[in-house]
CHARMM internal coordinates of N, CA and C (Angstrom, degrees):
IC EDIT
DIST 1 N 1 CA 1.4283
DIST 1 CA 1 C 1.5688
ANGL 1 N 1 CA 1 C 106.52
DIST 1 C 2 N 1.3042
ANGL 1 CA 1 C 2 N 115.35
DIHE 1 N 1 CA 1 C 2 N 114.45
DIST 2 N 2 CA 1.4658
ANGL 1 C 2 N 2 CA 115.75
DIHE 1 CA 1 C 2 N 2 CA -174.45
DIST 2 CA 2 C 1.4923
ANGL 2 N 2 CA 2 C 121.57
DIHE 1 C 2 N 2 CA 2 C -65.89
DIST 2 C 3 N 1.2920
ANGL 2 CA 2 C 3 N 117.52
DIHE 2 N 2 CA 2 C 3 N -25.33
DIST 3 N 3 CA 1.4460
ANGL 2 C 3 N 3 CA 117.68
DIHE 2 CA 2 C 3 N 3 CA -175.40
DIST 3 CA 3 C 1.5157
ANGL 3 N 3 CA 3 C 113.89
DIHE 2 C 3 N 3 CA 3 C -122.14
DIST 3 C 4 N 1.3063
ANGL 3 CA 3 C 4 N 116.57
DIHE 3 N 3 CA 3 C 4 N -5.38
DIST 4 N 4 CA 1.4605
ANGL 3 C 4 N 4 CA 121.21
DIHE 3 CA 3 C 4 N 4 CA -177.76
DIST 4 CA 4 C 1.4769
ANGL 4 N 4 CA 4 C 108.91
DIHE 3 C 4 N 4 CA 4 C -138.53
DIST 4 C 5 N 1.3346
ANGL 4 CA 4 C 5 N 117.80
DIHE 4 N 4 CA 4 C 5 N 127.08
DIST 5 N 5 CA 1.4419
ANGL 4 C 5 N 5 CA 122.63
DIHE 4 CA 4 C 5 N 5 CA 179.24
DIST 5 CA 5 C 1.5502
ANGL 5 N 5 CA 5 C 109.11
DIHE 4 C 5 N 5 CA 5 C -82.29
DIST 5 C 6 N 1.2929
ANGL 5 CA 5 C 6 N 114.93
DIHE 5 N 5 CA 5 C 6 N 151.32
DIST 6 N 6 CA 1.4815
ANGL 5 C 6 N 6 CA 123.10
DIHE 5 CA 5 C 6 N 6 CA -175.99
DIST 6 CA 6 C 1.5358
ANGL 6 N 6 CA 6 C 109.47
DIHE 5 C 6 N 6 CA 6 C -52.47
DIST 6 C 7 N 1.2854
ANGL 6 CA 6 C 7 N 118.37
DIHE 6 N 6 CA 6 C 7 N -49.30
DIST 7 N 7 CA 1.4703
ANGL 6 C 7 N 7 CA 119.70
DIHE 6 CA 6 C 7 N 7 CA -175.19
DIST 7 CA 7 C 1.5019
ANGL 7 N 7 CA 7 C 111.49
DIHE 6 C 7 N 7 CA 7 C -63.17
DIST 7 C 8 N 1.3050
ANGL 7 CA 7 C 8 N 115.02
DIHE 7 N 7 CA 7 C 8 N -38.21
DIST 8 N 8 CA 1.5156
ANGL 7 C 8 N 8 CA 118.08
DIHE 7 CA 7 C 8 N 8 CA 178.10
DIST 8 CA 8 C 1.5240
ANGL 8 N 8 CA 8 C 109.02
DIHE 7 C 8 N 8 CA 8 C -66.72
DIST 8 C 9 N 1.3429
ANGL 8 CA 8 C 9 N 120.06
DIHE 8 N 8 CA 8 C 9 N -35.46
DIST 9 N 9 CA 1.4112
ANGL 8 C 9 N 9 CA 122.58
DIHE 8 CA 8 C 9 N 9 CA 178.17
DIST 9 CA 9 C 1.6085
ANGL 9 N 9 CA 9 C 109.62
DIHE 8 C 9 N 9 CA 9 C -62.72
DIST 9 C 10 N 1.3463
ANGL 9 CA 9 C 10 N 114.10
DIHE 9 N 9 CA 9 C 10 N -42.91
DIST 10 N 10 CA 1.5040
ANGL 9 C 10 N 10 CA 119.14
DIHE 9 CA 9 C 10 N 10 CA 178.55
DIST 10 CA 10 C 1.5081
ANGL 10 N 10 CA 10 C 108.90
DIHE 9 C 10 N 10 CA 10 C -61.92
DIST 10 C 11 N 1.3309
ANGL 10 CA 10 C 11 N 115.33
DIHE 10 N 10 CA 10 C 11 N -44.57
DIST 11 N 11 CA 1.5034
ANGL 10 C 11 N 11 CA 119.19
DIHE 10 CA 10 C 11 N 11 CA 176.86
DIST 11 CA 11 C 1.4724
ANGL 11 N 11 CA 11 C 111.41
DIHE 10 C 11 N 11 CA 11 C -52.37
DIST 11 C 12 N 1.2926
ANGL 11 CA 11 C 12 N 115.98
DIHE 11 N 11 CA 11 C 12 N -52.06
DIST 12 N 12 CA 1.4738
ANGL 11 C 12 N 12 CA 121.30
DIHE 11 CA 11 C 12 N 12 CA -176.72
DIST 12 CA 12 C 1.5484
ANGL 12 N 12 CA 12 C 111.14
DIHE 11 C 12 N 12 CA 12 C -63.38
DIST 12 C 13 N 1.3414
ANGL 12 CA 12 C 13 N 115.39
DIHE 12 N 12 CA 12 C 13 N -38.98
DIST 13 N 13 CA 1.4766
ANGL 12 C 13 N 13 CA 117.13
DIHE 12 CA 12 C 13 N 13 CA 175.57
DIST 13 CA 13 C 1.5151
ANGL 13 N 13 CA 13 C 112.36
DIHE 12 C 13 N 13 CA 13 C -61.16
DIST 13 C 14 N 1.3414
ANGL 13 CA 13 C 14 N 117.43
DIHE 13 N 13 CA 13 C 14 N -45.39
DIST 14 N 14 CA 1.4471
ANGL 13 C 14 N 14 CA 123.21
DIHE 13 CA 13 C 14 N 14 CA -178.25
DIST 14 CA 14 C 1.5767
ANGL 14 N 14 CA 14 C 108.20
DIHE 13 C 14 N 14 CA 14 C -66.74
DIST 14 C 15 N 1.3107
ANGL 14 CA 14 C 15 N 116.85
DIHE 14 N 14 CA 14 C 15 N -38.63
DIST 15 N 15 CA 1.4916
ANGL 14 C 15 N 15 CA 117.30
DIHE 14 CA 14 C 15 N 15 CA 178.45
DIST 15 CA 15 C 1.4903
ANGL 15 N 15 CA 15 C 114.20
DIHE 14 C 15 N 15 CA 15 C -63.68
DIST 15 C 16 N 1.3924
ANGL 15 CA 15 C 16 N 115.15
DIHE 15 N 15 CA 15 C 16 N -22.76
DIST 16 N 16 CA 1.4236
ANGL 15 C 16 N 16 CA 119.89
DIHE 15 CA 15 C 16 N 16 CA 179.29
DIST 16 CA 16 C 1.5557
ANGL 16 N 16 CA 16 C 112.19
DIHE 15 C 16 N 16 CA 16 C -106.65
DIST 16 C 17 N 1.3172
ANGL 16 CA 16 C 17 N 113.12
DIHE 16 N 16 CA 16 C 17 N 27.10
DIST 17 N 17 CA 1.4981
ANGL 16 C 17 N 17 CA 122.39
DIHE 16 CA 16 C 17 N 17 CA 175.95
DIST 17 CA 17 C 1.5022
ANGL 17 N 17 CA 17 C 115.61
DIHE 16 C 17 N 17 CA 17 C 60.08
DIST 17 C 18 N 1.3015
ANGL 17 CA 17 C 18 N 120.51
DIHE 17 N 17 CA 17 C 18 N 26.02
DIST 18 N 18 CA 1.4576
ANGL 17 C 18 N 18 CA 122.70
DIHE 17 CA 17 C 18 N 18 CA 171.27
DIST 18 CA 18 C 1.5483
ANGL 18 N 18 CA 18 C 106.40
DIHE 17 C 18 N 18 CA 18 C -82.63
DIST 18 C 19 N 1.2908
ANGL 18 CA 18 C 19 N 115.25
DIHE 18 N 18 CA 18 C 19 N 124.44
DIST 19 N 19 CA 1.4774
ANGL 18 C 19 N 19 CA 120.45
DIHE 18 CA 18 C 19 N 19 CA -177.50
DIST 19 CA 19 C 1.5161
ANGL 19 N 19 CA 19 C 111.57
DIHE 18 C 19 N 19 CA 19 C -116.38
DIST 19 C 20 N 1.3257
ANGL 19 CA 19 C 20 N 116.20
DIHE 19 N 19 CA 19 C 20 N 39.78
DIST 20 N 20 CA 1.4052
ANGL 19 C 20 N 20 CA 122.85
DIHE 19 CA 19 C 20 N 20 CA -179.00
DIST 20 CA 20 C 1.5508
ANGL 20 N 20 CA 20 C 109.23
DIHE 19 C 20 N 20 CA 20 C -76.40
DIST 20 C 21 N 1.2967
ANGL 20 CA 20 C 21 N 116.77
DIHE 20 N 20 CA 20 C 21 N 144.03
DIST 21 N 21 CA 1.5041
ANGL 20 C 21 N 21 CA 118.13
DIHE 20 CA 20 C 21 N 21 CA 172.11
DIST 21 CA 21 C 1.5516
ANGL 21 N 21 CA 21 C 110.76
DIHE 20 C 21 N 21 CA 21 C -70.74
DIST 21 C 22 N 1.2665
ANGL 21 CA 21 C 22 N 116.68
DIHE 21 N 21 CA 21 C 22 N 130.80
DIST 22 N 22 CA 1.4591
ANGL 21 C 22 N 22 CA 121.93
DIHE 21 CA 21 C 22 N 22 CA 174.96
DIST 22 CA 22 C 1.4823
ANGL 22 N 22 CA 22 C 113.16
DIHE 21 C 22 N 22 CA 22 C -123.83
DIST 22 C 23 N 1.3782
ANGL 22 CA 22 C 23 N 116.81
DIHE 22 N 22 CA 22 C 23 N 152.68
DIST 23 N 23 CA 1.4253
ANGL 22 C 23 N 23 CA 121.34
DIHE 22 CA 22 C 23 N 23 CA 172.73
DIST 23 CA 23 C 1.4654
ANGL 23 N 23 CA 23 C 105.43
DIHE 22 C 23 N 23 CA 23 C -120.95
DIST 23 C 24 N 1.2841
ANGL 23 CA 23 C 24 N 115.74
DIHE 23 N 23 CA 23 C 24 N 111.67
DIST 24 N 24 CA 1.4515
ANGL 23 C 24 N 24 CA 124.88
DIHE 23 CA 23 C 24 N 24 CA -179.04
DIST 24 CA 24 C 1.5505
ANGL 24 N 24 CA 24 C 107.97
DIHE 23 C 24 N 24 CA 24 C -89.07
DIST 24 C 25 N 1.3201
ANGL 24 CA 24 C 25 N 116.18
DIHE 24 N 24 CA 24 C 25 N 126.71
DIST 25 N 25 CA 1.4507
ANGL 24 C 25 N 25 CA 119.68
DIHE 24 CA 24 C 25 N 25 CA -178.58
DIST 25 CA 25 C 1.5014
ANGL 25 N 25 CA 25 C 108.64
DIHE 24 C 25 N 25 CA 25 C -115.26
DIST 25 C 26 N 1.3582
ANGL 25 CA 25 C 26 N 115.35
DIHE 25 N 25 CA 25 C 26 N 122.78
DIST 26 N 26 CA 1.5061
ANGL 25 C 26 N 26 CA 118.02
DIHE 25 CA 25 C 26 N 26 CA -174.15
DIST 26 CA 26 C 1.5326
ANGL 26 N 26 CA 26 C 108.81
DIHE 25 C 26 N 26 CA 26 C -150.43
DIST 26 C 27 N 1.3206
ANGL 26 CA 26 C 27 N 111.90
DIHE 26 N 26 CA 26 C 27 N 149.12
DIST 27 N 27 CA 1.4390
ANGL 26 C 27 N 27 CA 117.64
DIHE 26 CA 26 C 27 N 27 CA 172.38
DIST 27 CA 27 C 1.5167
ANGL 27 N 27 CA 27 C 111.79
DIHE 26 C 27 N 27 CA 27 C -109.62
DIST 27 C 28 N 1.2948
ANGL 27 CA 27 C 28 N 116.78
DIHE 27 N 27 CA 27 C 28 N -3.89
DIST 28 N 28 CA 1.4306
ANGL 27 C 28 N 28 CA 116.00
DIHE 27 CA 27 C 28 N 28 CA -178.31
DIST 28 CA 28 C 1.5440
ANGL 28 N 28 CA 28 C 112.56
DIHE 27 C 28 N 28 CA 28 C -144.24
DIST 28 C 29 N 1.3206
ANGL 28 CA 28 C 29 N 115.14
DIHE 28 N 28 CA 28 C 29 N 54.05
DIST 29 N 29 CA 1.4614
ANGL 28 C 29 N 29 CA 121.41
DIHE 28 CA 28 C 29 N 29 CA -176.41
DIST 29 CA 29 C 1.5855
ANGL 29 N 29 CA 29 C 105.56
DIHE 28 C 29 N 29 CA 29 C -110.22
DIST 29 C 30 N 1.3092
ANGL 29 CA 29 C 30 N 114.45
DIHE 29 N 29 CA 29 C 30 N 156.03
DIST 30 N 30 CA 1.4614
ANGL 29 C 30 N 30 CA 120.93
DIHE 29 CA 29 C 30 N 30 CA 178.45
DIST 30 CA 30 C 1.4739
ANGL 30 N 30 CA 30 C 109.32
DIHE 29 C 30 N 30 CA 30 C -81.66
DIST 30 C 31 N 1.3397
ANGL 30 CA 30 C 31 N 114.21
DIHE 30 N 30 CA 30 C 31 N 87.92
DIST 31 N 31 CA 1.4930
ANGL 30 C 31 N 31 CA 121.82
DIHE 30 CA 30 C 31 N 31 CA -173.27
DIST 31 CA 31 C 1.5401
ANGL 31 N 31 CA 31 C 112.93
DIHE 30 C 31 N 31 CA 31 C -65.45
DIST 31 C 32 N 1.2968
ANGL 31 CA 31 C 32 N 117.23
DIHE 31 N 31 CA 31 C 32 N -24.00
DIST 32 N 32 CA 1.4971
ANGL 31 C 32 N 32 CA 117.41
DIHE 31 CA 31 C 32 N 32 CA 179.52
DIST 32 CA 32 C 1.5045
ANGL 32 N 32 CA 32 C 114.27
DIHE 31 C 32 N 32 CA 32 C -87.22
DIST 32 C 33 N 1.3054
ANGL 32 CA 32 C 33 N 118.45
DIHE 32 N 32 CA 32 C 33 N 5.35
DIST 33 N 33 CA 1.4648
ANGL 32 C 33 N 33 CA 120.80
DIHE 32 CA 32 C 33 N 33 CA 178.81
DIST 33 CA 33 C 1.5259
ANGL 33 N 33 CA 33 C 108.50
DIHE 32 C 33 N 33 CA 33 C -73.30
DIST 33 C 34 N 1.3539
ANGL 33 CA 33 C 34 N 117.94
DIHE 33 N 33 CA 33 C 34 N 119.90
DIST 34 N 34 CA 1.4494
ANGL 33 C 34 N 34 CA 119.84
DIHE 33 CA 33 C 34 N 34 CA -173.01
DIST 34 CA 34 C 1.5661
ANGL 34 N 34 CA 34 C 110.44
DIHE 33 C 34 N 34 CA 34 C -72.22
DIST 34 C 35 N 1.3440
ANGL 34 CA 34 C 35 N 117.91
DIHE 34 N 34 CA 34 C 35 N -19.13
DIST 35 N 35 CA 1.4335
ANGL 34 C 35 N 35 CA 119.82
DIHE 34 CA 34 C 35 N 35 CA 177.78
DIST 35 CA 35 C 1.5493
ANGL 35 N 35 CA 35 C 113.83
DIHE 34 C 35 N 35 CA 35 C -77.47
DIST 35 C 36 N 1.3139
ANGL 35 CA 35 C 36 N 115.60
DIHE 35 N 35 CA 35 C 36 N -21.04
DIST 36 N 36 CA 1.4466
ANGL 35 C 36 N 36 CA 118.89
DIHE 35 CA 35 C 36 N 36 CA -176.91
DIST 36 CA 36 C 1.4910
ANGL 36 N 36 CA 36 C 115.63
DIHE 35 C 36 N 36 CA 36 C -55.72
DIST 36 C 37 N 1.3211
ANGL 36 CA 36 C 37 N 117.85
DIHE 36 N 36 CA 36 C 37 N -53.74
DIST 37 N 37 CA 1.4337
ANGL 36 C 37 N 37 CA 121.79
DIHE 36 CA 36 C 37 N 37 CA 179.32
DIST 37 CA 37 C 1.5371
ANGL 37 N 37 CA 37 C 115.75
DIHE 36 C 37 N 37 CA 37 C -68.36
DIST 37 C 38 N 1.2841
ANGL 37 CA 37 C 38 N 114.10
DIHE 37 N 37 CA 37 C 38 N -30.27
DIST 38 N 38 CA 1.4683
ANGL 37 C 38 N 38 CA 119.24
DIHE 37 CA 37 C 38 N 38 CA 172.58
DIST 38 CA 38 C 1.5408
ANGL 38 N 38 CA 38 C 110.82
DIHE 37 C 38 N 38 CA 38 C -60.94
DIST 38 C 39 N 1.3519
ANGL 38 CA 38 C 39 N 112.51
DIHE 38 N 38 CA 38 C 39 N -45.37
DIST 39 N 39 CA 1.4942
ANGL 38 C 39 N 39 CA 118.78
DIHE 38 CA 38 C 39 N 39 CA 178.89
DIST 39 CA 39 C 1.5359
ANGL 39 N 39 CA 39 C 111.42
DIHE 38 C 39 N 39 CA 39 C -64.57
DIST 39 C 40 N 1.3335
ANGL 39 CA 39 C 40 N 117.05
DIHE 39 N 39 CA 39 C 40 N -39.30
DIST 40 N 40 CA 1.4526
ANGL 39 C 40 N 40 CA 119.86
DIHE 39 CA 39 C 40 N 40 CA -176.70
DIST 40 CA 40 C 1.5198
ANGL 40 N 40 CA 40 C 114.02
DIHE 39 C 40 N 40 CA 40 C -73.60
DIST 40 C 41 N 1.3454
ANGL 40 CA 40 C 41 N 118.05
DIHE 40 N 40 CA 40 C 41 N -26.66
DIST 41 N 41 CA 1.4627
ANGL 40 C 41 N 41 CA 120.60
DIHE 40 CA 40 C 41 N 41 CA -173.36
DIST 41 CA 41 C 1.5638
ANGL 41 N 41 CA 41 C 109.23
DIHE 40 C 41 N 41 CA 41 C -58.73
DIST 41 C 42 N 1.3135
ANGL 41 CA 41 C 42 N 114.50
DIHE 41 N 41 CA 41 C 42 N 135.96
DIST 42 N 42 CA 1.4221
ANGL 41 C 42 N 42 CA 129.27
DIHE 41 CA 41 C 42 N 42 CA 9.12
DIST 42 CA 42 C 1.5546
ANGL 42 N 42 CA 42 C 117.84
DIHE 41 C 42 N 42 CA 42 C -87.69
DIST 42 C 43 N 1.2972
ANGL 42 CA 42 C 43 N 116.38
DIHE 42 N 42 CA 42 C 43 N 30.14
DIST 43 N 43 CA 1.4215
ANGL 42 C 43 N 43 CA 121.26
DIHE 42 CA 42 C 43 N 43 CA 178.84
DIST 43 CA 43 C 1.5385
ANGL 43 N 43 CA 43 C 113.78
DIHE 42 C 43 N 43 CA 43 C -102.66
DIST 43 C 44 N 1.3317
ANGL 43 CA 43 C 44 N 115.22
DIHE 43 N 43 CA 43 C 44 N -160.36
DIST 44 N 44 CA 1.4384
ANGL 43 C 44 N 44 CA 118.03
DIHE 43 CA 43 C 44 N 44 CA -179.70
DIST 44 CA 44 C 1.5252
ANGL 44 N 44 CA 44 C 108.56
DIHE 43 C 44 N 44 CA 44 C -156.19
DIST 44 C 45 N 1.3504
ANGL 44 CA 44 C 45 N 118.91
DIHE 44 N 44 CA 44 C 45 N -175.95
DIST 45 N 45 CA 1.4066
ANGL 44 C 45 N 45 CA 123.29
DIHE 44 CA 44 C 45 N 45 CA 178.29
DIST 45 CA 45 C 1.4863
ANGL 45 N 45 CA 45 C 113.07
DIHE 44 C 45 N 45 CA 45 C -131.66
DIST 45 C 46 N 1.3017
ANGL 45 CA 45 C 46 N 117.00
DIHE 45 N 45 CA 45 C 46 N 148.52
DIST 46 N 46 CA 1.4210
ANGL 45 C 46 N 46 CA 124.85
DIHE 45 CA 45 C 46 N 46 CA 175.84
DIST 46 CA 46 C 1.5439
ANGL 46 N 46 CA 46 C 109.23
DIHE 45 C 46 N 46 CA 46 C -117.96
DIST 46 C 47 N 1.3449
ANGL 46 CA 46 C 47 N 116.12
DIHE 46 N 46 CA 46 C 47 N 135.76
DIST 47 N 47 CA 1.4869
ANGL 46 C 47 N 47 CA 122.33
DIHE 46 CA 46 C 47 N 47 CA 175.74
DIST 47 CA 47 C 1.5386
ANGL 47 N 47 CA 47 C 108.74
DIHE 46 C 47 N 47 CA 47 C -89.88
DIST 47 C 48 N 1.3638
ANGL 47 CA 47 C 48 N 112.85
DIHE 47 N 47 CA 47 C 48 N 127.51
DIST 48 N 48 CA 1.4725
ANGL 47 C 48 N 48 CA 116.96
DIHE 47 CA 47 C 48 N 48 CA 177.70
DIST 48 CA 48 C 1.4990
ANGL 48 N 48 CA 48 C 110.55
DIHE 47 C 48 N 48 CA 48 C -76.93
DIST 48 C 49 N 1.2824
ANGL 48 CA 48 C 49 N 121.51
DIHE 48 N 48 CA 48 C 49 N 145.65
DIST 49 N 49 CA 1.4582
ANGL 48 C 49 N 49 CA 124.91
DIHE 48 CA 48 C 49 N 49 CA -3.24
DIST 49 CA 49 C 1.5126
ANGL 49 N 49 CA 49 C 108.70
DIHE 48 C 49 N 49 CA 49 C -83.41
DIST 49 C 50 N 1.3274
ANGL 49 CA 49 C 50 N 115.96
DIHE 49 N 49 CA 49 C 50 N 150.88
DIST 50 N 50 CA 1.4378
ANGL 49 C 50 N 50 CA 120.38
DIHE 49 CA 49 C 50 N 50 CA 176.18
DIST 50 CA 50 C 1.5640
ANGL 50 N 50 CA 50 C 110.35
DIHE 49 C 50 N 50 CA 50 C -133.95
DIST 50 C 51 N 1.2728
ANGL 50 CA 50 C 51 N 115.07
DIHE 50 N 50 CA 50 C 51 N 164.71
DIST 51 N 51 CA 1.4599
ANGL 50 C 51 N 51 CA 118.05
DIHE 50 CA 50 C 51 N 51 CA -175.11
DIST 51 CA 51 C 1.5474
ANGL 51 N 51 CA 51 C 111.10
DIHE 50 C 51 N 51 CA 51 C -95.36
DIST 51 C 52 N 1.2775
ANGL 51 CA 51 C 52 N 118.17
DIHE 51 N 51 CA 51 C 52 N 157.53
DIST 52 N 52 CA 1.5059
ANGL 51 C 52 N 52 CA 121.10
DIHE 51 CA 51 C 52 N 52 CA 176.66
DIST 52 CA 52 C 1.5314
ANGL 52 N 52 CA 52 C 109.41
DIHE 51 C 52 N 52 CA 52 C -56.88
DIST 52 C 53 N 1.2991
ANGL 52 CA 52 C 53 N 117.26
DIHE 52 N 52 CA 52 C 53 N -38.95
DIST 53 N 53 CA 1.4431
ANGL 52 C 53 N 53 CA 122.57
DIHE 52 CA 52 C 53 N 53 CA 178.07
DIST 53 CA 53 C 1.5295
ANGL 53 N 53 CA 53 C 112.14
DIHE 52 C 53 N 53 CA 53 C -56.97
DIST 53 C 54 N 1.2849
ANGL 53 CA 53 C 54 N 114.55
DIHE 53 N 53 CA 53 C 54 N -45.06
DIST 54 N 54 CA 1.4795
ANGL 53 C 54 N 54 CA 121.88
DIHE 53 CA 53 C 54 N 54 CA -179.85
DIST 54 CA 54 C 1.5078
ANGL 54 N 54 CA 54 C 109.87
DIHE 53 C 54 N 54 CA 54 C -65.41
DIST 54 C 55 N 1.3627
ANGL 54 CA 54 C 55 N 119.33
DIHE 54 N 54 CA 54 C 55 N -43.49
DIST 55 N 55 CA 1.4626
ANGL 54 C 55 N 55 CA 124.76
DIHE 54 CA 54 C 55 N 55 CA 176.72
DIST 55 CA 55 C 1.5601
ANGL 55 N 55 CA 55 C 109.01
DIHE 54 C 55 N 55 CA 55 C -60.84
DIST 55 C 56 N 1.3097
ANGL 55 CA 55 C 56 N 115.07
DIHE 55 N 55 CA 55 C 56 N -47.92
DIST 56 N 56 CA 1.5113
ANGL 55 C 56 N 56 CA 116.46
DIHE 55 CA 55 C 56 N 56 CA -178.69
DIST 56 CA 56 C 1.5592
ANGL 56 N 56 CA 56 C 110.90
DIHE 55 C 56 N 56 CA 56 C -64.27
DIST 56 C 57 N 1.2955
ANGL 56 CA 56 C 57 N 117.08
DIHE 56 N 56 CA 56 C 57 N -34.60
DIST 57 N 57 CA 1.4276
ANGL 56 C 57 N 57 CA 119.32
DIHE 56 CA 56 C 57 N 57 CA -179.60
DIST 57 CA 57 C 1.5253
ANGL 57 N 57 CA 57 C 110.55
DIHE 56 C 57 N 57 CA 57 C -64.95
DIST 57 C 58 N 1.3908
ANGL 57 CA 57 C 58 N 116.81
DIHE 57 N 57 CA 57 C 58 N -43.18
DIST 58 N 58 CA 1.4464
ANGL 57 C 58 N 58 CA 122.36
DIHE 57 CA 57 C 58 N 58 CA 178.12
DIST 58 CA 58 C 1.5093
ANGL 58 N 58 CA 58 C 111.21
DIHE 57 C 58 N 58 CA 58 C -65.79
DIST 58 C 59 N 1.3793
ANGL 58 CA 58 C 59 N 115.92
DIHE 58 N 58 CA 58 C 59 N -37.95
DIST 59 N 59 CA 1.4832
ANGL 58 C 59 N 59 CA 118.76
DIHE 58 CA 58 C 59 N 59 CA 177.59
DIST 59 CA 59 C 1.4648
ANGL 59 N 59 CA 59 C 110.68
DIHE 58 C 59 N 59 CA 59 C -62.97
DIST 59 C 60 N 1.3575
ANGL 59 CA 59 C 60 N 118.50
DIHE 59 N 59 CA 59 C 60 N -43.40
DIST 60 N 60 CA 1.4288
ANGL 59 C 60 N 60 CA 125.94
DIHE 59 CA 59 C 60 N 60 CA -178.16
DIST 60 CA 60 C 1.5558
ANGL 60 N 60 CA 60 C 111.48
DIHE 59 C 60 N 60 CA 60 C -62.55
DIST 60 C 61 N 1.3485
ANGL 60 CA 60 C 61 N 113.78
DIHE 60 N 60 CA 60 C 61 N -33.79
DIST 61 N 61 CA 1.4418
ANGL 60 C 61 N 61 CA 117.37
DIHE 60 CA 60 C 61 N 61 CA 179.02
DIST 61 CA 61 C 1.5295
ANGL 61 N 61 CA 61 C 110.57
DIHE 60 C 61 N 61 CA 61 C -72.20
DIST 61 C 62 N 1.3155
ANGL 61 CA 61 C 62 N 117.67
DIHE 61 N 61 CA 61 C 62 N -28.61
DIST 62 N 62 CA 1.4577
ANGL 61 C 62 N 62 CA 121.70
DIHE 61 CA 61 C 62 N 62 CA -175.78
DIST 62 CA 62 C 1.5227
ANGL 62 N 62 CA 62 C 114.72
DIHE 61 C 62 N 62 CA 62 C -93.74
DIST 62 C 63 N 1.3109
ANGL 62 CA 62 C 63 N 118.05
DIHE 62 N 62 CA 62 C 63 N -26.92
DIST 63 N 63 CA 1.4772
ANGL 62 C 63 N 63 CA 123.80
DIHE 62 CA 62 C 63 N 63 CA -177.29
DIST 63 CA 63 C 1.5576
ANGL 63 N 63 CA 63 C 108.25
DIHE 62 C 63 N 63 CA 63 C -87.45
DIST 63 C 64 N 1.2912
ANGL 63 CA 63 C 64 N 116.72
DIHE 63 N 63 CA 63 C 64 N 138.38
DIST 64 N 64 CA 1.4763
ANGL 63 C 64 N 64 CA 116.54
DIHE 63 CA 63 C 64 N 64 CA -177.80
DIST 64 CA 64 C 1.5050
ANGL 64 N 64 CA 64 C 115.05
DIHE 63 C 64 N 64 CA 64 C -65.23
DIST 64 C 65 N 1.3326
ANGL 64 CA 64 C 65 N 119.83
DIHE 64 N 64 CA 64 C 65 N -30.35
DIST 65 N 65 CA 1.4588
ANGL 64 C 65 N 65 CA 122.29
DIHE 64 CA 64 C 65 N 65 CA -176.86
DIST 65 CA 65 C 1.5097
ANGL 65 N 65 CA 65 C 109.74
DIHE 64 C 65 N 65 CA 65 C -77.00
DIST 65 C 66 N 1.2855
ANGL 65 CA 65 C 66 N 119.71
DIHE 65 N 65 CA 65 C 66 N -34.51
DIST 66 N 66 CA 1.4910
ANGL 65 C 66 N 66 CA 120.86
DIHE 65 CA 65 C 66 N 66 CA -174.98
DIST 66 CA 66 C 1.4338
ANGL 66 N 66 CA 66 C 111.88
DIHE 65 C 66 N 66 CA 66 C 57.50
DIST 66 C 67 N 1.3233
ANGL 66 CA 66 C 67 N 118.75
DIHE 66 N 66 CA 66 C 67 N 38.46
DIST 67 N 67 CA 1.5003
ANGL 66 C 67 N 67 CA 120.98
DIHE 66 CA 66 C 67 N 67 CA -172.23
DIST 67 CA 67 C 1.5086
ANGL 67 N 67 CA 67 C 113.88
DIHE 66 C 67 N 67 CA 67 C -105.19
DIST 67 C 68 N 1.2758
ANGL 67 CA 67 C 68 N 121.40
DIHE 67 N 67 CA 67 C 68 N 7.80
DIST 68 N 68 CA 1.4437
ANGL 67 C 68 N 68 CA 122.68
DIHE 67 CA 67 C 68 N 68 CA -178.79
DIST 68 CA 68 C 1.4968
ANGL 68 N 68 CA 68 C 112.21
DIHE 67 C 68 N 68 CA 68 C -79.29
DIST 68 C 69 N 1.2592
ANGL 68 CA 68 C 69 N 119.86
DIHE 68 N 68 CA 68 C 69 N 136.75
DIST 69 N 69 CA 1.4632
ANGL 68 C 69 N 69 CA 128.00
DIHE 68 CA 68 C 69 N 69 CA -177.54
DIST 69 CA 69 C 1.5004
ANGL 69 N 69 CA 69 C 111.59
DIHE 68 C 69 N 69 CA 69 C -117.69
DIST 69 C 70 N 1.2518
ANGL 69 CA 69 C 70 N 117.33
DIHE 69 N 69 CA 69 C 70 N 141.45
DIST 70 N 70 CA 1.4988
ANGL 69 C 70 N 70 CA 123.20
DIHE 69 CA 69 C 70 N 70 CA 176.04
DIST 70 CA 70 C 1.5374
ANGL 70 N 70 CA 70 C 105.80
DIHE 69 C 70 N 70 CA 70 C -71.45
DIST 70 C 71 N 1.2795
ANGL 70 CA 70 C 71 N 115.58
DIHE 70 N 70 CA 70 C 71 N 144.14
DIST 71 N 71 CA 1.4626
ANGL 70 C 71 N 71 CA 123.12
DIHE 70 CA 70 C 71 N 71 CA 178.06
DIST 71 CA 71 C 1.5310
ANGL 71 N 71 CA 71 C 109.54
DIHE 70 C 71 N 71 CA 71 C -64.22
DIST 71 C 72 N 1.3482
ANGL 71 CA 71 C 72 N 116.67
DIHE 71 N 71 CA 71 C 72 N 144.13
DIST 72 N 72 CA 1.4202
ANGL 71 C 72 N 72 CA 123.29
DIHE 71 CA 71 C 72 N 72 CA -178.97
DIST 72 CA 72 C 1.5295
ANGL 72 N 72 CA 72 C 107.49
DIHE 71 C 72 N 72 CA 72 C -92.97
DIST 72 C 73 N 1.3147
ANGL 72 CA 72 C 73 N 120.96
DIHE 72 N 72 CA 72 C 73 N 131.58
DIST 73 N 73 CA 1.4394
ANGL 72 C 73 N 73 CA 123.29
DIHE 72 CA 72 C 73 N 73 CA 177.52
DIST 73 CA 73 C 1.5087
ANGL 73 N 73 CA 73 C 112.45
DIHE 72 C 73 N 73 CA 73 C -84.69
END
COOR INIT
IC SEED 1 N 1 CA 1 C
IC BUILD
């Protein structure tokens, strides 16, 4: 996103009462910030680089159906 960082987008969503699960993906975030995961809830964050399996696992945790499957090689 050229003008808006992902974390700022999540802040704006939460400020406007959007409670959608989000998965924030970052390689340079302050992971020890205690406010980070409070802000993301009911979502989570992934540290780059990550695998497609890890992404699908997080998505299954957040989606009610939990029906996503990893691609078979």
